[in-house]
ZAFI-61785 format. One record per residue (C-alpha): residue in three letters; x, z, y; residue number from 1. Coordinates in Angstrom, 2 decimals, decimal comma, m for minus. Last residue first. Example, Ala and Ser with C-alpha at 12.3 -4.5 7.8 and 13.67 -1.06 7.14 Angstrom:
// ZAFI-61785
  rest        x        z        y   nr
   SER    13,67     7,14    m1,06    2
   ALA    12,30     7,80    m4,50    1
This chain:
// ZAFI-61785
  rest        x        z        y   nr
   LYS   170,91    76,28    14,71  581
   LYS   170,29    79,10    12,49  580
   ARG   173,41    80,72    14,66  579
   GLY   171,79    80,13    17,75  578
   ALA   168,38    81,60    16,89  577
   GLY   170,25    84,61    15,60  576
   ALA   172,28    85,03    18,98  575
   THR   168,73    84,69    20,93  574
   THR   167,26    87,24    18,58  573
   ALA   170,34    89,57    19,31  572
   GLU   169,99    89,37    22,98  571
   SER   166,31    89,99    22,77  570
   ALA   166,99    93,14    20,51  569
   GLN   169,66    94,14    23,09  568
   ALA   167,35    93,74    26,15  567
   ASP   164,61    95,73    24,28  566
   ALA   167,00    98,45    23,27  565
   GLU   168,01    98,58    27,05  564
   SER   164,54    98,71    28,55  563
   ALA   163,85   101,34    25,59  562
   GLN   166,84   103,31    26,92  561
   ALA   165,68   102,99    30,60  560
   ASP   162,23   104,26    29,65  559
   ALA   163,92   107,16    27,58  558
   GLU   165,88   107,86    30,54  557
   SER   162,99   107,98    32,79  556
   ALA   160,90   110,26    30,28  555
   GLN   164,20   112,63    30,06  554
   ALA   164,18   112,50    33,99  553
   ASP   160,33   113,38    34,21  552
   ALA   160,62   115,99    31,69  551
   GLU   163,43   117,74    33,57  550
   SER   161,48   117,45    36,72  549
   THR   158,22   118,96    34,76  548
   GLN   160,61   121,93    33,15  547
   ALA   161,85   122,88    36,67  546
   ASP   158,39   122,59    38,52  545
   ALA   157,14   124,83    35,52  544
   GLU   160,07   127,19    36,30  543
   GLN   159,51   127,12    39,90  542
   ALA   155,70   127,98    38,98  541
   GLN   156,53   130,79    37,12  540
   ALA   158,76   132,41    39,63  539
   ASP   155,73   131,96    42,04  538
   ARG   153,55   133,40    39,68  537
   GLY   155,74   136,55    39,62  536
   LYS   156,14   136,32    43,47  535
   ARG   152,28   135,66    44,43  534
   PRO   151,13   132,18    44,57  533
   LEU   150,53   130,10    47,73  532
   LEU   147,21   128,95    48,47  531
   VAL   145,61   132,01    49,73  530
   ALA   148,09   132,74    52,04  529
   VAL   148,27   129,13    53,23  528
   LEU   144,51   129,44    53,85  527
   VAL   144,63   132,68    55,85  526
   THR   147,63   131,36    57,88  525
   GLY   145,49   128,25    58,80  524
   VAL   142,98   130,55    60,24  523
   GLY   145,57   132,15    62,45  522
   LEU   147,24   128,79    63,41  521
   ILE   143,94   127,18    64,67  520
   VAL   142,86   130,54    66,20  519
   ALA   146,70   130,83    68,10  518
   GLY   146,26   127,28    68,98  517
   VAL   143,04   127,70    70,84  516
   LEU   144,26   130,82    72,46  515
   SER   147,63   129,01    73,68  514
   THR   145,18   126,42    75,09  513
   HIS   143,34   128,99    77,26  512
   ALA   146,43   130,56    78,59  511
   VAL   147,96   127,26    79,51  510
   ALA   145,01   126,19    81,04  509
   ASP   144,52   129,52    83,17  508
   SER   148,32   128,64    84,11  507
   PHE   147,51   125,04    84,79  506
   ALA   144,57   126,05    87,24  505
   SER   146,18   129,08    88,95  504
   THR   149,26   126,69    89,85  503
   VAL   147,00   123,85    90,80  502
   ALA   144,80   125,96    92,94  501
   ASP   147,70   127,55    94,63  500
   ALA   149,11   123,98    95,46  499
   MET   145,88   122,93    96,72  498
   LYS   145,63   126,15    98,97  497
   GLY   148,97   125,61   100,53  496
   ALA   148,20   122,10   100,98  495
   GLY   144,89   122,52   102,87  494
   GLN   146,17   125,22   105,00  493
   THR   148,88   122,74   106,18  492
   LEU   146,21   120,17   106,66  491
   GLN   144,36   122,53   108,68  490
   GLU   147,25   123,42   110,79  489
   ALA   148,18   119,84   111,45  488
   GLN   144,31   119,11   112,39  487
   ALA   144,55   121,97   114,75  486
   LYS   147,63   120,68   116,18  485
   LEU   146,40   117,15   116,52  484
   GLN   143,36   118,30   118,66  483
   ALA   145,47   120,52   120,48  482
   ALA   147,93   117,46   121,23  481
   GLU   145,13   115,32   122,31  480
   GLN   143,72   117,98   124,99  479
   GLN   147,29   118,54   126,27  478
   SER   147,68   114,75   126,62  477
   GLY   149,96   111,81   126,01  476
   ALA   151,02   113,43   122,40  475
   HIS   154,57   113,47   121,52  474
   ALA   154,70   116,93   119,95  473
   ALA   151,23   116,40   118,40  472
   LYS   152,41   113,26   116,55  471
   GLU   155,08   115,05   114,90  470
   ALA   152,55   117,81   113,85  469
   THR   150,32   114,93   112,38  468
   ALA   153,65   113,93   110,51  467
   HIS   154,40   117,23   109,34  466
   ALA   150,52   117,95   108,05  465
   LYS   150,48   114,26   106,30  464
   GLU   153,65   115,67   104,50  463
   GLY   152,06   118,96   103,43  462
   ILE   148,98   116,63   102,07  461
   GLY   151,32   114,58   100,24  460
   GLN   153,25   117,80    98,69  459
   ALA   149,93   118,99    97,52  458
   VAL   148,69   115,78    96,27  457
   ALA   152,08   115,67    94,19  456
   TYR   151,52   119,14    93,03  455
   GLY   148,59   117,90    91,62  454
   ALA   149,76   114,98    90,07  453
   GLY   152,39   116,84    88,19  452
   VAL   149,95   119,06    86,72  451
   SER   148,04   116,01    85,45  450
   ASP   145,33   113,82    86,19  449
   GLN   142,99   116,37    87,90  448
   ALA   144,86   115,81    91,28  447
   THR   144,02   112,46    91,57  446
   ASP   140,20   113,34    91,22  445
   LEU   140,84   116,04    93,79  444
   THR   142,59   113,47    96,39  443
   GLY   139,92   111,05    96,49  442
   ASP   138,59   111,94    99,70  441
   PRO   141,09   113,88   101,76  440
   LEU   140,82   117,92   100,93  439
   LYS   139,03   120,54   102,75  438
   ALA   140,25   124,00   100,85  437
   GLY   137,53   126,55   100,58  436
   SER   139,68   128,08    97,86  435
   ALA   136,77   128,79    95,47  434
   SER   135,89   125,07    95,49  433
   ALA   139,87   123,92    94,59  432
   ALA   139,71   126,75    91,91  431
   ASP   136,56   125,30    90,26  430
   GLU   137,70   121,68    90,27  429
   LEU   141,34   122,95    89,07  428
   LYS   139,63   124,92    86,43  427
   SER   137,87   121,72    84,81  426
   SER   141,07   119,55    85,20  425
   TYR   143,35   121,96    83,45  424
   SER   141,05   122,78    80,66  423
   SER   140,49   118,91    80,18  422
   ALA   144,17   118,41    79,89  421
   LEU   145,22   121,46    78,38  420
   VAL   142,67   120,95    75,48  419
   SER   143,88   117,44    74,93  418
   GLY   147,55   118,54    74,70  417
   LEU   146,50   121,05    72,16  416
   ILE   144,87   118,53    69,85  415
   ALA   147,18   115,55    70,68  414
   ILE   150,50   117,20    70,83  413
   GLY   149,83   119,47    67,94  412
   LEU   148,06   116,52    65,84  411
   SER   151,59   114,69    66,33  410
   GLY   153,60   117,68    65,50  409
   GLY   151,58   118,54    62,36  408
   LEU   151,62   114,67    61,38  407
   GLU   155,35   114,68    61,89  406
   LEU   156,30   117,79    59,78  405
   SER   153,62   117,11    57,06  404
   THR   155,46   113,33    57,11  403
   ASP   159,04   115,22    56,90  402
   ASN   158,15   117,15    54,03  401
   VAL   156,58   114,19    51,96  400
   ALA   159,62   112,11    52,83  399
   GLY   161,82   114,75    51,69  398
   GLY   160,48   114,73    48,29  397
   VAL   160,50   110,85    48,15  396
   GLY   163,90   111,04    48,76  395
   LEU   164,55   113,56    46,09  394
   GLU   162,43   111,18    43,66  393
   SER   165,12   110,41    41,00  392
   GLU   166,21   114,00    40,84  391
   PRO   162,75   115,46    40,28  390
   PHE   160,23   116,40    42,56  389
   ALA   158,97   120,04    43,07  388
   GLY   161,70   121,60    44,36  387
   MET   161,92   119,59    47,26  386
   ILE   158,63   120,98    48,42  385
   ALA   159,61   124,63    47,68  384
   ASP   162,55   124,52    49,36  383
   THR   160,80   122,95    52,54  382
   CYS   158,46   125,67    52,22  381
   PRO   161,05   128,57    52,02  380
   SER   163,01   127,36    55,08  379
   LEU   159,84   126,68    57,02  378
   ALA   158,20   130,23    57,20  377
   LEU   161,04   132,86    58,42  376
   GLY   162,98   130,34    60,80  375
   ILE   159,88   128,92    62,50  374
   ALA   158,48   132,62    63,10  373
   LEU   161,66   133,91    64,36  372
   GLY   161,93   130,90    66,92  371
   LEU   158,18   131,88    67,68  370
   VAL   158,80   135,62    68,28  369
   ILE   161,72   134,88    70,60  368
   LEU   159,75   132,25    72,69  367
   PRO   156,91   134,62    72,99  366
   ALA   158,95   137,37    74,31  365
   VAL   160,89   135,36    76,66  364
   PHE   157,74   133,72    78,63  363
   ASP   156,77   136,62    80,71  362
   GLY   160,20   136,93    81,85  361
   TYR   159,86   133,43    83,10  360
   SER   157,46   134,77    85,70  359
   SER   153,50   135,04    85,68  358
   SER   151,60   135,47    88,70  357
   ALA   149,29   132,51    88,26  356
   ASP   148,26   133,62    84,92  355
   VAL   149,94   133,94    80,96  354
   GLN   148,33   136,44    79,06  353
   THR   147,25   133,99    76,58  352
   LEU   150,70   133,18    75,75  351
   LEU   151,21   136,59    74,04  350
   ALA   148,52   135,17    71,53  349
   LEU   150,41   132,05    70,77  348
   ALA   153,45   134,45    69,84  347
   VAL   151,32   136,30    67,60  346
   THR   150,13   133,24    65,66  345
   GLY   153,88   132,30    65,26  344
   ALA   154,49   135,78    63,69  343
   VAL   151,49   135,60    61,50  342
   MET   152,86   132,26    60,37  341
   GLY   156,06   133,80    59,62  340
   ALA   154,87   136,91    57,77  339
   SER   152,70   134,26    55,48  338
   VAL   155,99   132,13    54,61  337
   THR   157,94   135,41    53,83  336
   ILE   155,09   137,13    51,81  335
   LYS   154,22   133,92    49,85  334
   MET   157,80   133,04    49,73  333
   GLY   158,82   136,14    47,05  332
   ILE   159,95   139,43    48,25  331
   ARG   163,33   139,69    46,99  330
   PRO   164,48   136,00    46,71  329
   THR   162,63   135,35    50,24  328
   LEU   164,06   138,24    52,05  327
   PHE   167,87   137,57    52,53  326
   GLY   167,51   133,58    53,06  325
   THR   164,51   134,48    55,14  324
   LEU   166,35   136,83    57,33  323
   ALA   169,08   134,20    57,87  322
   SER   166,58   131,81    59,17  321
   GLY   164,84   134,17    61,37  320
   VAL   168,23   135,05    63,03  319
   PHE   168,89   131,23    63,28  318
   VAL   165,40   130,15    64,89  317
   ALA   165,86   133,16    67,32  316
   GLY   168,91   131,61    68,80  315
   ALA   166,83   128,26    69,31  314
   LEU   163,71   129,85    70,83  313
   PRO   165,91   132,33    72,96  312
   LEU   167,61   128,92    74,42  311
   MET   164,17   127,29    76,19  310
   ARG   165,50   129,10    79,42  309
   VAL   168,53   126,77    79,38  308
   GLY   166,46   123,75    78,64  307
   THR   164,54   124,50    81,72  306
   GLU   167,44   125,22    83,99  305
   LEU   169,03   121,90    83,05  304
   PRO   165,57   119,80    83,76  303
   ASN   164,74   121,60    87,18  302
   TYR   162,92   125,04    87,27  301
   GLY   159,79   125,05    89,69  300
   LEU   157,87   127,72    88,19  299
   VAL   154,78   125,59    88,07  298
   PHE   156,30   122,32    87,49  297
   GLN   159,18   122,64    85,32  296
   LEU   158,36   125,93    83,63  295
   HIS   154,71   125,28    83,46  294
   GLN   155,57   121,38    81,85  293
   THR   158,12   122,57    79,31  292
   LEU   155,49   125,20    78,06  291
   TYR   152,87   122,52    77,70  290
   TYR   154,59   120,42    75,14  289
   PHE   156,50   122,88    73,54  288
   ALA   153,36   124,79    72,69  287
   GLY   151,58   121,67    71,21  286
   PHE   155,05   120,80    69,18  285
   VAL   155,20   124,38    67,94  284
   ALA   151,81   124,94    66,79  283
   LEU   151,32   121,87    65,12  282
   PHE   154,71   122,11    63,85  281
   PHE   153,41   125,39    62,02  280
   LEU   150,33   123,80    60,86  279
   ALA   152,07   120,71    59,11  278
   VAL   154,81   122,89    57,40  277
   ALA   152,39   125,80    56,23  276
   LEU   150,05   122,71    54,69  275
   ASN   152,78   121,38    53,16  274
   SER   153,93   124,74    51,47  273
   GLY   150,55   125,57    50,34  272
   ALA   149,95   122,09    48,57  271
   PHE   153,31   122,71    46,70  270
   ARG   152,64   126,12    45,75  269
   ARG   149,00   125,60    44,96  268
   ASP   149,80   122,89    42,65  267
   LEU   146,67   120,40    42,87  266
   PHE   148,90   118,23    45,55  265
   ARG   151,15   117,55    42,73  264
   ARG   148,34   115,24    41,41  263
   VAL   149,50   112,80    44,29  262
   ASN   152,27   111,69    42,44  261
   LEU   153,77   109,64    45,01  260
   ILE   155,43   106,00    44,41  259
   PRO   153,27   105,86    41,44  258
   HIS   155,10   104,95    38,01  257
   PRO   152,03   104,60    35,60  256
   HIS   149,72   103,57    38,59  255
   ARG   146,29   104,57    38,24  254
   LEU   146,16   108,13    40,36  253
   GLU   148,31   106,10    42,87  252
   TRP   145,96   103,23    43,32  251
   ALA   142,93   105,73    44,03  250
   VAL   144,81   107,83    46,36  249
   PHE   146,17   105,04    48,17  248
   ALA   142,65   103,46    48,67  247
   VAL   141,26   106,70    49,58  246
   LEU   144,09   106,92    52,38  245
   GLY   143,76   103,43    53,51  244
   VAL   139,61   103,66    54,15  243
   GLY   140,21   106,66    55,99  242
   ALA   143,23   105,48    57,94  241
   VAL   141,77   102,09    58,55  240
   VAL   138,30   103,99    59,85  239
   ALA   139,87   106,21    62,11  238
   ALA   142,15   103,07    63,28  237
   SER   138,98   101,26    64,24  236
   ILE   137,56   104,15    66,11  235
   ALA   140,81   104,68    68,17  234
   LYS   140,79   100,91    68,74  233
   ALA   137,08   100,83    69,57  232
   ASP   137,25   103,50    72,11  231
   TRP   137,54   107,41    71,55  230
   GLY   139,26   108,10    74,83  229
   PHE   142,57   107,44    76,06  228
   HIS   144,44   110,92    75,08  227
   PRO   142,41   112,39    72,71  226
   GLY   141,52   109,08    70,77  225
   GLN   144,85   107,06    71,07  224
   ILE   147,52   109,33    69,74  223
   ILE   145,53   111,12    66,58  222
   MET   144,08   107,56    66,25  221
   TYR   147,79   105,83    66,29  220
   VAL   149,12   108,55    63,87  219
   LEU   146,09   108,09    61,38  218
   ALA   146,59   104,46    61,33  217
   GLY   150,34   104,53    60,77  216
   THR   149,65   107,14    57,86  215
   TRP   146,98   104,85    56,14  214
   VAL   148,82   101,51    56,50  213
   VAL   152,23   102,81    55,51  212
   SER   150,98   104,63    52,67  211
   LEU   149,07   101,76    51,37  210
   LEU   152,21    99,60    51,78  209
   GLY   154,24   102,16    49,60  208
   GLY   151,32   102,24    47,14  207
   VAL   151,62    98,55    46,65  206
   TYR   155,28    98,53    46,90  205
   ASP   155,39   100,85    43,76  204
   ILE   159,21   100,76    43,54  203
   ARG   160,17    99,69    39,78  202
   ASP   161,42   102,53    37,95  201
   HIS   164,49   104,84    38,55  200
   HIS   167,02   106,30    36,36  199
   GLY   170,07   108,03    37,78  198
   ALA   168,49   108,07    41,29  197
   LYS   170,95   107,38    43,77  196
   SER   173,98   109,07    45,40  195
   PRO   177,28   108,17    47,13  194
   PRO   179,53   111,51    48,23  193
   ILE   179,13   112,51    51,68  192
   LEU   182,51   113,29    53,38  191
   VAL   184,43   110,21    54,45  190
   PHE   181,63   107,56    54,57  189
   ALA   178,86   109,88    55,98  188
   GLY   181,44   111,55    58,40  187
   VAL   182,08   107,92    60,03  186
   ILE   178,45   107,33    60,24  185
   ALA   177,60   110,72    61,70  184
   LEU   180,52   110,14    64,41  183
   ALA   178,76   107,03    65,29  182
   ALA   175,44   108,44    65,39  181
   VAL   176,65   111,08    67,87  180
   PRO   178,46   108,37    69,98  179
   VAL   175,10   106,45    70,44  178
   ASN   172,80   109,52    70,85  177
   ILE   174,07   110,25    74,19  176
   LEU   173,14   106,63    75,36  175
   PHE   169,25   107,27    75,31  174
   THR   169,63   110,60    77,87  173
   SER   172,07   108,47    79,73  172
   SER   169,07   106,39    80,54  171
   TRP   167,38   108,71    82,49  170
   GLY   169,52   108,57    85,23  169
   HIS   173,05   110,48    85,66  168
   ASP   174,56   113,67    87,33  167
   GLU   172,25   116,48    87,03  166
   LEU   169,93   114,40    84,41  165
   LEU   172,84   114,70    81,89  164
   ALA   172,52   118,65    81,84  163
   GLY   168,88   118,46    81,67  162
   ALA   168,73   115,92    78,80  161
   VAL   171,36   118,25    76,78  160
   LEU   169,42   121,31    77,70  159
   PRO   165,73   119,50    77,00  158
   GLY   167,03   118,68    73,62  157
   ALA   168,83   121,69    72,57  156
   ALA   165,49   123,91    72,32  155
   ILE   163,70   121,47    69,53  154
   ALA   167,30   120,87    68,27  153
   LEU   168,24   124,27    67,38  152
   GLY   164,86   124,48    65,34  151
   ALA   165,77   121,51    63,37  150
   THR   169,05   122,83    63,02  149
   ALA   167,84   125,96    61,60  148
   THR   165,78   124,13    59,04  147
   TRP   169,30   122,26    57,82  146
   LEU   170,75   125,65    57,56  145
   VAL   168,19   127,36    55,52  144
   ILE   168,16   124,20    53,47  143
   ALA   171,57   124,82    52,66  142
   LYS   171,10   128,41    51,64  141
   ALA   168,23   127,35    49,34  140
   ARG   169,81   124,55    47,66  139
   GLU   173,03   127,25    46,77  138
   GLY   171,85   128,15    43,04  137
   LYS   170,29   124,63    42,67  136
   PRO   173,44   122,71    43,01  135
   PHE   174,25   121,18    46,13  134
   THR   174,97   117,27    46,51  133
   ALA   171,71   115,83    45,39  132
   ALA   169,35   118,36    47,35  131
   LEU   171,51   117,71    50,51  130
   LEU   171,29   113,89    49,73  129
   SER   167,51   113,95    49,65  128
   LEU   167,04   116,23    52,31  127
   THR   169,36   114,11    54,85  126
   ALA   167,99   110,84    53,37  125
   PRO   164,04   111,65    53,99  124
   MET   165,10   111,96    57,70  123
   ILE   167,69   109,19    58,17  122
   MET   165,29   106,30    57,16  121
   ALA   162,41   106,94    59,26  120
   ALA   164,76   107,92    61,90  119
   GLY   165,95   104,31    62,09  118
   LEU   162,41   102,67    62,42  117
   GLY   161,58   105,37    65,05  116
   MET   164,70   104,49    67,06  115
   VAL   163,03   100,82    66,87  114
   ALA   160,01   101,99    68,20  113
   ARG   161,79   103,88    71,01  112
   ALA   163,26   100,50    71,89  111
   ALA   159,85    98,80    71,87  110
   ILE   158,31   101,51    74,15  109
   VAL   161,28   101,08    76,34  108
   GLY   160,91    97,30    76,75  107
   GLY   157,44    97,49    77,38  106
   SER   157,81   100,03    80,10  105
   SER   160,29    98,00    82,05  104
   ASP   163,93    98,15    82,75  103
   VAL   165,85    97,62    79,54  102
   LEU   169,29    98,79    79,06  101
   SER   169,44   102,50    77,94  100
   GLY   166,62   101,55    75,39   99
   ALA   168,38    98,89    73,95   98
   VAL   171,49   101,29    73,27   97
   ALA   169,21   103,90    71,57   96
   GLY   167,65   101,18    69,57   95
   GLY   170,93    99,97    68,38   94
   GLY   171,98   104,10    67,42   93
   PHE   168,75   104,41    65,51   92
   VAL   169,45   101,18    63,41   91
   VAL   172,97   101,96    62,83   90
   LEU   171,89   105,66    61,84   89
   GLY   169,22   104,47    59,76   88
   LEU   171,75   102,19    57,95   87
   VAL   174,16   104,98    57,47   86
   LEU   171,47   107,23    55,92   85
   ALA   169,65   104,51    53,94   84
   GLY   173,24   103,72    52,44   83
   ARG   173,80   107,42    51,79   82
   ARG   170,62   107,40    49,75   81
   SER   171,50   104,36    47,85   80
   TYR   169,26   101,84    45,79   79
   LYS   166,71   103,67    44,00   78
   ASP   166,08   106,94    45,81   77
   GLY   166,68   105,03    49,18   76
   ILE   163,80   102,63    48,58   75
   ALA   161,83   105,62    47,80   74
   GLY   162,68   107,41    51,03   73
   LEU   161,95   104,14    52,89   72
   LEU   158,14   103,98    51,42   71
   LEU   157,49   107,68    52,30   70
   MET   159,20   107,52    55,70   69
   LEU   157,53   104,37    56,95   68
   ALA   154,53   105,76    58,76   67
   ALA   155,83   108,96    60,33   66
   TYR   158,69   107,30    62,02   65
   PRO   156,89   103,99    62,62   64
   VAL   154,01   105,88    64,85   63
   THR   156,04   108,63    66,06   62
   TYR   158,84   106,66    68,19   61
   GLY   156,22   104,76    70,22   60
   ASP   154,71   108,13    71,05   59
   ILE   157,02   109,06    73,97   58
   VAL   156,90   105,95    75,47   57
   TRP   153,37   105,49    74,31   56
   GLN   152,23   108,22    76,46   55
   LEU   154,25   107,31    79,29   54
   ASP   152,51   103,83    79,39   53
   SER   149,21   105,46    79,06   52
   SER   149,99   107,96    82,27   51
   SER   151,21   104,89    84,23   50
   LEU   155,05   104,29    84,35   49
   GLY   156,51   103,03    87,65   48
   LEU   160,16   102,36    85,95   47
   ASP   161,99   104,63    88,09   46
   LYS   159,27   107,20    88,91   45
   THR   157,88   107,66    85,39   44
   MET   161,76   107,58    84,16   43
   ASP   162,65   110,65    86,26   42
   PRO   159,56   112,08    85,20   41
   ALA   160,03   111,79    81,59   40
   ALA   163,49   112,78    81,45   39
   VAL   162,60   116,54    80,17   38
   THR   159,93   115,50    77,72   37
   LEU   162,45   112,98    76,37   36
   ALA   164,76   115,40    75,33   35
   THR   162,36   116,78    72,73   34
   ASN   161,56   113,58    71,31   33
   ALA   165,22   112,13    70,55   32
   MET   166,41   115,88    69,96   31
   VAL   164,80   115,68    66,77   30
   ILE   166,53   112,23    65,70   29
   ILE   169,78   113,58    67,08   28
   LEU   169,78   117,07    65,03   27
   LEU   168,89   115,63    61,83   26
   SER   172,12   113,25    61,86   25
   LEU   174,29   116,19    62,90   24
   CYS   172,45   118,55    60,09   23
   LEU   173,49   115,77    57,46   22
   VAL   176,89   115,30    58,83   21
   GLY   177,34   119,35    58,69   20
   LEU   175,93   119,50    55,13   19
   ALA   178,96   116,99    54,11   18
   TRP   181,12   119,51    55,18   17
   TRP   179,26   121,86    53,13   16
   ARG   179,56   119,72    50,10   15
   ARG   183,35   119,36    50,42   14
   ALA   183,86   120,73    46,88   13
   TYR   181,21   118,56    44,93   12
   PRO   179,92   121,34    42,30   11
   GLY   181,31   120,35    38,68   10
   LYS   181,54   117,51    36,30    9
   MET   181,08   114,85    39,14    8
   GLU   179,29   111,49    38,12    7
   GLU   175,96   112,32    39,91    6
   VAL   177,77   112,82    43,14    5
   PRO   178,90   109,28    42,99    4
   GLN   182,74   108,91    43,25    3
   LYS   183,42   106,61    46,40    2
   MET   184,21   109,01    49,47    1
């Protein structure tokens, strides 16, 4: 496809097929994170990863992804949005191949960082190409499908990874991205028309660099502090993030053509939409983090079974997306988004009822409600964010939306993950003391590290009991046999009590963490409801955004014409001087 979308007289005929390619590209970059949560146990065992290594295998993807999106989105706007998408898919696929071949923690972390770089090109390009390809009357419907794809990817990641892990190693969860990326590259050239800003000033590279610094430092701090302690690294990152943000805002306010006009955040509709996206993914990624652990470790499902049991979430996202496409034009985004956030708060509140006796059936209703909430709230917010940017800055608009999403997700895993870990550790100590189990020295400290470690300790005690019983069967005297049998029985009881204590402690920790998440999302719901304008004002805000975008486009065109006039004048002056000579 060679004709640029900007030169077409009417809507692009194959735009819905093009949307399929954009959704496919989005699918793999979201699945790259959710699939890893299921593959992590096998990877840890095979590579001997420490808890620190595993955390950075997961988050090595997040830091470059979040930090680089704004700058790369602006570069895509200026030079080629489709080019940014294709290059991102190439880089992402290359990182995936490298990740499948390495055999060390450092190698996997580096490969994940390369994949994060590719994702930082892909994510804003998908939204900017969507906005450029679809007329405004259809853009909201297209964004509904884009958002539904993101929700599907959250649930599909564990399902695909679980199916692969049935017969293959963890490296297969990297390789599955390669044929999908190749298909998306072919689809991009065949189905997606070229697109770039009609008029674009020089890129504000200083502002872009400052955005990389403060965003990268902030994400690093979010990961480092809660998981590894507030050491010099975490505190330094916090200082860099704070200073970098202040410098970024100050620079952007004074620059004539900033990479991001930060004054947009004074607009209630724009600010409320970004806040809603960040808070929603805080809740979703945080809940996903501990729900997959509960399904695998406490309820004992294997990776494939875990993925299948997350499907109600994906189905509900599609239903919620269909509802928002019907409701938002009629009742306004304020009510739709607020209803979605209330539903998300209710979903987390339902999870506060989880205890040691809970079965999978107790999780179905929260998953469905959470999926409906995602579908209801996120599409209108994404549409509002993209609508705030002129045609020349669609890549930046996509980057702003995606950065809010990624920062929210990182905060969710950091905050709720930290609450989960501390709550589990505290409750396990109480549960082990209440059970009266006599545990070998040091085992309780090991078990408090994670729910997986807790069950491993219980299993180890059980294996020791079995070995002791074997010794009793071959003892040289009845007295020795009786002593060994007593020890084996005591160890068996200890293993059972330890497993019960881990189950009880982690279930209670899930309930406590869900309560914290519900409070955060509930408070955020009130803030978003206050920020978002009512339906009438929302329409006025949309009209104002359209006028602002048109004014920006006219100003850019005027600048371009002025530059062309200057060039012509310069050429004429040069020609005149030549004739005089």
